C-alpha positions in Angstrom: 161.1 101.6 188.6 161.0 99.4 185.5 159.2 100.0 182.3 156.2 97.6 183.0 155.6 99.5 186.3 155.5 102.7 184.5 153.4 101.5 181.9 151.0 100.0 184.4 150.9 103.3 186.4 150.2 105.3 183.2 147.3 103.0 182.5 146.0 103.3 185.9 146.1 107.1 185.8 144.1 107.0 182.5 141.4 105.1 184.1 141.1 106.9 187.2 137.8 108.6 187.4 137.6 112.2 189.1 136.0 112.0 192.5 133.5 114.8 191.6 132.3 112.7 188.8 131.8 109.6 191.1 130.1 111.8 193.6 127.6 113.2 191.0 126.8 109.6 189.7 126.4 108.2 193.3 124.0 111.3 194.1 122.1 110.8 190.9 121.8 106.9 191.3 120.3 107.5 195.0 118.1 110.2 194.0 116.5 108.0 191.4 116.1 105.2 194.1 114.4 107.9 196.4 112.2 109.0 193.4 111.2 105.2 192.6 110.5 104.4 196.3 108.3 107.5 196.6 106.3 106.6 193.4 105.9 103.0 194.5 104.7 104.0 197.8 102.2 106.6 196.3 100.9 103.8 194.0 100.6 101.2 196.7 98.8 103.5 199.1 96.3 104.6 196.2 95.9 100.8 195.3 95.0 99.9 199.0 92.7 103.0 199.3 90.8 101.8 196.3 90.5 98.2 197.7 89.1 99.5 200.9 86.5 101.7 199.1 85.7 98.7 196.8 85.3 96.3 199.7 82.9 98.7 201.5 81.1 99.4 198.2 80.7 95.6 197.7 79.3 95.1 201.2 76.7 97.9 200.9 75.6 96.7 197.2 75.2 93.1 198.6 73.1 94.4 201.4 71.0 96.5 199.0 70.7 93.5 196.5 69.4 91.3 199.5 66.6 93.9 200.0 65.7 94.3 196.6 62.0 93.9 195.9 62.2 93.2 192.1 64.7 91.9 189.7 64.9 95.4 188.2 66.0 96.7 191.7 68.5 93.8 192.1 70.0 94.4 188.4 70.2 98.3 189.2 72.1 97.7 192.5 74.4 95.3 190.6 75.0 97.7 187.7 75.8 100.5 190.3 78.3 98.3 192.0 80.1 97.1 188.8 80.1 100.8 187.6 82.1 101.7 190.7 84.4 98.7 190.3 85.2 99.5 186.7 85.9 103.1 187.8 88.5 101.7 190.3 90.0 99.5 187.8 90.4 102.4 185.4 92.1 104.4 188.4 94.4 101.4 189.0 95.4 101.6 185.3 95.9 105.3 185.5 98.0 105.0 188.7 100.1 102.2 187.0 100.7 104.5 184.1 101.9 107.2 186.4 104.1 105.0 188.1 105.7 103.6 184.9 106.0 107.2 183.6 108.0 108.1 186.8 110.3 105.3 186.4 111.0 106.1 182.7 111.3 109.8 183.5 113.9 109.3 186.0 115.9 107.0 183.7 115.3 109.1 180.7 116.6 112.2 182.4 119.9 110.3 183.3 120.3 109.0 179.7 119.7 112.2 178.3 122.3 113.9 180.4 124.7 111.1 179.4 123.9 111.6 175.6 124.5 115.3 175.9 127.7 114.9 177.6 128.9 112.4 175.0 127.8 114.7 172.3 129.5 117.7 173.8 132.7 115.6 174.3 132.6 114.4 170.6 132.1 117.9 169.3 135.0 119.4 171.5 137.4 116.4 170.2 
């Protein structure tokens, strides 16, 4: 072997990542993907459930408004409906906050582990 080949093989050896580290990174990546998909599914299912409840509530409110005898009755029915709509909107916001929190939690855990590893490496060196 010539000197260039030996140098190339030495550089290759230094850059080689242990299989255990690669396996751990792959497992971590796919666990995060799994958690993200679960969180998105939970969010979407809740959103659709709230839309179904809202549609049903709007239909009932419209029927009651049509039967209202006075403007006061009409206004009360409208206010009841809008109150429920606002509660569902707030639930959407909370669910969105939970979704974003689960994303950042997964990413933050990974970044924290990397930071701790790099800190330990620097202290050991």
